N, C-alpha and C positions, 0 to 999 in steps of 0.2 A: 508775447512769443514764448519767453522763458517758461511761464506757467503752463501754456499749452503742451511744450515738450516734456515737462516735469509730469504732467497727467497722463500723456502718451506713454512715458517710461514706465510709470507706475502700473497703468493698464497692462503693458506687455509683461511686466515681472508677474503680475497677477495671474494672467493667462498662463505663462510658462510654468507658474508654481502649481496651477491646478492641473495641467496637463502631466507634470512630473508625479503629482499626487496619484492621478488616475492609472499612470503607467505602473506605479508602485503598488497600488492597490490590486492591479491585475497580476503583478509578480508574487504578490502575498496570498492570491487566491481569495481576495475578499469577494463580496457579493457582486461585484462587477462581472464576474465570471458565471458562465451556465454550469450548474451542477448536473453530472451525468451518473447515473447509477447503473452498475452491472451486476447482474444476477447470474451465477454459475449454475445453479439448480433452478428447478421450476419455481414460479411464483409462489406456489402453494408451500414448498419446502421452506424457502427463505422467509417469506412472510409469517409462516408458522412458528419459526423460531424468532423472527422479528428482527431481521437484519438484511443488508445487501451485502454481496461478496465484497464489492469494491465501489467507491465513489471517486470520480474524477472531477476536479476543480482547476480549470487552467491547465498547466503543466504538472500538476500534482495528482498523483493516484495513491488513494489509502485504501488498503485491502483488510477485511476482517481476518481473523484467524482462520486459517485453512486447516481443517481436521480431515481424518481418514473417513470418508462417508460416501454412500451411493447416492445416485440421483433422487431416490426417495427419501433420504435423510437418515438412513440406518447406518450404523458404524461398520466398517470394513477392516479386514486384516487384523480382526481382534487377537490380541496377545503377540502379534509379530511387529515389533518396534521398527525394525528396518523397513518393512513395506509400509507401515503406516507414514512414516517420514517421506518415502518416495510419493506416496499418494498425496500428501499434503503439498510437496513441491510440483507434482503433476498438475494440481489444481491452480496453483500459483502460476505455472507455465501457461495455462489455458488463458488466465486473465492478462498475463503479459502479451501474449499474441493478439488477443483482442485489440489492444491499444497499439500494437506496433512496437512493443518493447521487448528487452531481453533481460536475463537477470543482471546483467552489467548496469542497467538503469535503476535498479534497486538501491536506495539510499539509506533506508533504515529496515532492519530486520529484527524482530523480537520474537523469541522462541520460548515456549512455555512446555515444561515436560515434566512428567511424573517420574522420570527416571533419567537423571542427569548423567548417570554412568553409561547407559545405552546410547544416549545422544553423542556422548564424546566417542563412543566406539564407532559412530557412524559419520563422523566429522568429515572423513574425506570425501563421501558421497556430496555432502553440502558444498564443500570447497570446489568440487569438480564442476558445479553449475555455474560458476563465475569464471568465465573463461579469460577475462583480462587480469586474474589474480589481484584484483583490486575489490576489497570486500566492503560491504555496506557497514555502517554504523550498526552495531548489533549488541543485544541484550539477551542473555540467556538466564532464564529463571526456572528453578526447580519448585513445582507447586505440589500440593497435596492431591488435587483432583481437578478435572477439566469438566466441561459441560455434561459429558456422559461418562459414566465410569469406564467404558471401553476405550476412550481416548487416552492415548499416551503421551501425544505430542500435539501442539497447536503452534502454527507459525504465521505471524502477521507481519506484512511488509508495507513500505511507503516507496513510491516511485517518483522519479521525476523524469519526465519525457520531454527530451529537447525539442524545440521548434523544428 
């Protein structure tokens, strides 16, 4: 009888451990979750460059760097830093809306810019997007160049979408 109770207890612990691991895997976005790709522009444009605008795994969404380009992949607002920044955030907004999120759901924001002074001069616009005044973990990097010479700023985000 004692042996049967011991075996039963071990089996229950094992089942509980496996269940907890599966739950942890799902929370960590491991392959137990379905991967969903989001393309902002046409398949031809994004596949032509070789990227998806965003990928959602479980409650996490990771977006490629948003740049100021039109639907055909051509740079827009050339030479206008402020407008390029607004265009980047407008593309991010479209992705957020697709997933039912807001800027306040962003947990990581990485900004790559060829002109850090211009970025700092436009910081108030960026801050206005985060309505709860709780900003994401952010890294701002000054870089020599981006994918195309007309691009002055690129913004990459990660989002956590609560259940």
